[in-house]
C-alpha positions as CSV (number, residue, x, y, z in Angstrom):
1,M,19.5,26.5,7.6
2,T,22.3,24.4,9.2
3,D,20.5,21.2,9.7
4,L,21.0,19.8,6.2
5,T,22.5,16.6,5.6
6,L,23.2,15.4,1.8
7,Y,23.7,11.6,1.3
8,H,26.4,12.0,-1.4
9,N,28.2,10.0,-4.0
10,P,30.9,12.5,-5.6
11,R,31.2,10.0,-8.7
12,C,27.4,10.7,-9.4
13,S,26.6,13.6,-11.5
14,K,23.2,14.0,-10.0
15,S,24.7,14.1,-6.5
16,R,27.3,16.6,-7.6
17,G,24.7,18.7,-9.0
18,A,22.5,18.6,-6.0
19,L,25.6,19.8,-3.9
20,E,26.4,22.7,-6.4
21,L,22.7,23.7,-6.1
22,L,23.0,24.1,-2.2
23,E,26.4,25.8,-2.3
24,A,25.0,28.2,-5.0
25,R,22.5,29.3,-2.2
26,G,25.1,29.7,0.4
27,L,24.2,26.5,2.1
28,A,26.8,24.2,3.4
29,P,25.2,20.9,4.3
30,T,26.8,18.0,6.2
31,V,27.9,15.8,3.4
32,V,27.6,12.1,4.1
33,R,29.7,10.0,1.5
34,Y,27.2,7.1,2.3
35,L,29.4,4.6,0.3
36,E,32.2,5.2,2.9
37,T,30.1,5.5,5.9
38,P,27.0,3.5,5.3
39,L,23.7,4.0,7.2
40,N,22.7,1.2,9.5
41,T,19.3,-0.2,9.5
42,A,17.8,2.1,12.1
43,Q,19.1,5.2,10.2
44,L,17.8,3.9,7.1
45,K,14.2,3.2,8.6
46,A,14.3,6.9,10.0
47,L,15.4,8.3,6.6
48,L,12.7,6.3,4.8
49,G,10.2,7.8,7.2
50,K,11.2,11.1,6.5
51,L,11.2,10.4,2.7
52,G,7.5,8.8,3.0
53,I,8.8,5.8,0.7
54,T,9.4,2.1,1.2
55,A,12.9,0.5,1.2
56,R,12.0,-0.8,-2.3
57,Q,11.7,2.6,-3.8
58,L,15.0,3.5,-2.6
59,L,16.8,0.8,-4.5
60,R,19.0,1.3,-7.4
61,T,17.7,-1.6,-9.7
62,G,20.4,-1.3,-12.3
63,E,23.3,-2.3,-9.7
64,D,24.8,-5.8,-9.9
65,E,24.0,-6.3,-6.2
66,Y,20.2,-5.9,-7.1
67,K,20.4,-8.7,-9.4
68,T,22.7,-10.8,-7.3
69,L,20.6,-10.6,-4.1
70,D,17.4,-11.1,-6.1
71,L,16.0,-7.9,-4.8
72,A,13.3,-8.1,-7.5
73,D,11.6,-10.8,-5.5
74,A,8.4,-9.3,-4.3
75,T,8.1,-11.7,-1.3
76,L,11.2,-10.0,0.5
77,S,10.1,-8.0,3.5
78,E,10.8,-4.5,4.0
79,A,13.3,-5.5,6.6
80,Q,15.1,-7.8,4.4
81,V,15.4,-4.9,1.7
82,I,16.6,-2.5,4.3
83,A,19.1,-5.0,5.5
84,A,20.4,-5.5,1.9
85,I,20.7,-1.7,1.6
86,A,22.4,-1.5,4.9
87,A,25.0,-4.3,3.8
88,H,25.3,-2.9,0.2
89,P,25.2,0.8,0.3
90,K,25.7,1.0,-3.5
91,L,21.9,0.0,-3.8
92,M,20.7,3.4,-2.1
93,E,19.4,5.9,-4.6
94,R,21.1,9.3,-4.4
95,P,21.4,12.1,-3.7
96,I,19.2,12.5,-0.8
97,L,18.7,15.7,1.0
98,E,17.8,15.4,4.8
99,T,16.5,18.2,7.2
100,A,15.2,17.8,10.9
101,D,11.9,16.6,9.9
102,K,11.9,15.5,6.2
103,A,13.9,14.3,3.3
104,V,13.8,14.3,-0.5
105,M,15.3,12.3,-3.2
106,G,17.2,14.6,-5.7
107,R,16.2,13.0,-8.9
108,P,16.4,15.3,-10.6
109,P,18.8,17.5,-8.4
110,E,16.3,20.4,-8.4
111,K,13.9,18.3,-6.3
112,I,16.2,19.1,-3.3
113,L,14.9,22.6,-3.5
114,E,11.2,21.4,-2.5
115,I,12.4,21.2,1.2
116,L,14.4,24.3,1.6
117,P,12.6,27.4,3.0
């Protein structure tokens, strides 16, 4: 399987664990260091569609930006939350493994195995 993309933060132990799981199976995903190459709003919408979750479910609520931007405000629209993640990629939960038609959040890292053949 070559159509694997891993949204990765090398400083995150869960993200490193997911990459190690893939490599141990002989898989070489395209690694996107999303903090260096942030996803734009269209890419985030597509990824959320594959994940089957809302933008709010993709948020890292422990980040300072979450508090600073008042993202706990339930009146914020999906588009506003997506825009916040696009502008502040640190807010995006990781790791995420994406295939051509689906994606899964690797928390715990073993969850990525669910979408592998």
